[in-house]
N, C-alpha and C positions, 0 to 999 in steps of 0.2 A: 350529652357524649353521644350517644348514642343515636340521634338525630343527627348528627353533625357527623360521625362516620356513615350513616346508610346513603350520604351525599353519594359515597365513593365505589360506592355496589359496583362488580363484574361479575359476573353468573352469578349470581347471590354469594359472593365473598367480599369482603373487607376488600378494596384493592390497593388502596393505604389506610393505613391506620394510623391516624391523626391525634388521638388522645391520648399518645405514650411519646415521649419524648425521647426518652434514650431508641429505643426503637427504631426513631426514625435517622438518628445517628449514627445504627448498626446501617442500617441499611445503606447512606450516604456513605460510609466507609467502605462496605464491600462492593458498589458499585465504581468508586473512586479506585479502590485494588481492582477491580477489575479492568476498568478504564487503565490502567500503567500495565496491565499485560495484556493487552493488545482486544481489549474488549470496546463496549460502544463509550466514543471519547464523554459526552455531559449528561450522559446519565446521572448521575453522582449528584448534578447542578440540581435536582428539581428534590432530590433527596432533605439538601441544607437549605436551599430555600424554603422550603414547608417547616426544617424546623427553625431557621430565622422567622419566619412568622408566627407561630407558636408561640416563641422566646418575645418578640417585638408586642407580642397580646398579650404577654400574663402582664410586662412591662409598664406598658398603657393601662391596664388594668386594675395596677398597682394604684398607679400615677392619678387617677381616676379615681377611685377609691379615696387616694389620702385626700384630693382638690374636694372632693362636694358630697365623702360619705355613704350614707347609705341610698343617697335617691341615685346615686351611681348605677346603682344596683335597677332600678327602673328600666336604664338605656339597657343594660343586658339584657331583662326579660321581653323587653321590644326587639331587640333583633332572633331570640331565642321562638316569642310566639311567630312570627314572619316566617322564619328560617322555614320552621316546622311546617308551616301552613305551606310555603312554597314545595319541598320535599312532599306533601303530602301531597298537594297539586298534580306535581310532575310525574311522581310515579302512578297516582288515581290516571291521568290520562295517556301510559304507555299503553297498556294494555290496549284502550278503546284504540289506539293508532295501531296497532299490530292489528286485528280482526279487521279494518277497514281495507288493511292492502292487498 
C-alpha cells in the first residue's frame, strides 16, 4: 500500500490517499458539496472514479482468487514487483533530471 501511495506524492505529501476507501468517499462528497455551492463542478468525479476503481479492483481480486485460488496471488505479486521497480526507477531518475536542467 505504501508503494501505491508513493506514486501520488506532491511536495513530499500524499496528494491522494488511495489505500482507504472511506477517505476517498469523504473527499468525493466534500467536493460534490463544494460543486453544489458554486465551487469547481467536476472535481468530485475524480475521487468517485478513484473509489470505483478501488471497488472494482477488490471485486476482480475476489473473482480471480475464487477462480484460480492461490495461483492468482502470483499475478498480484508480479504487478507489485513491476510497480515497485517502476516507482523506484522513476524516483531515482527525477533528481538526475533536475540537476541537468
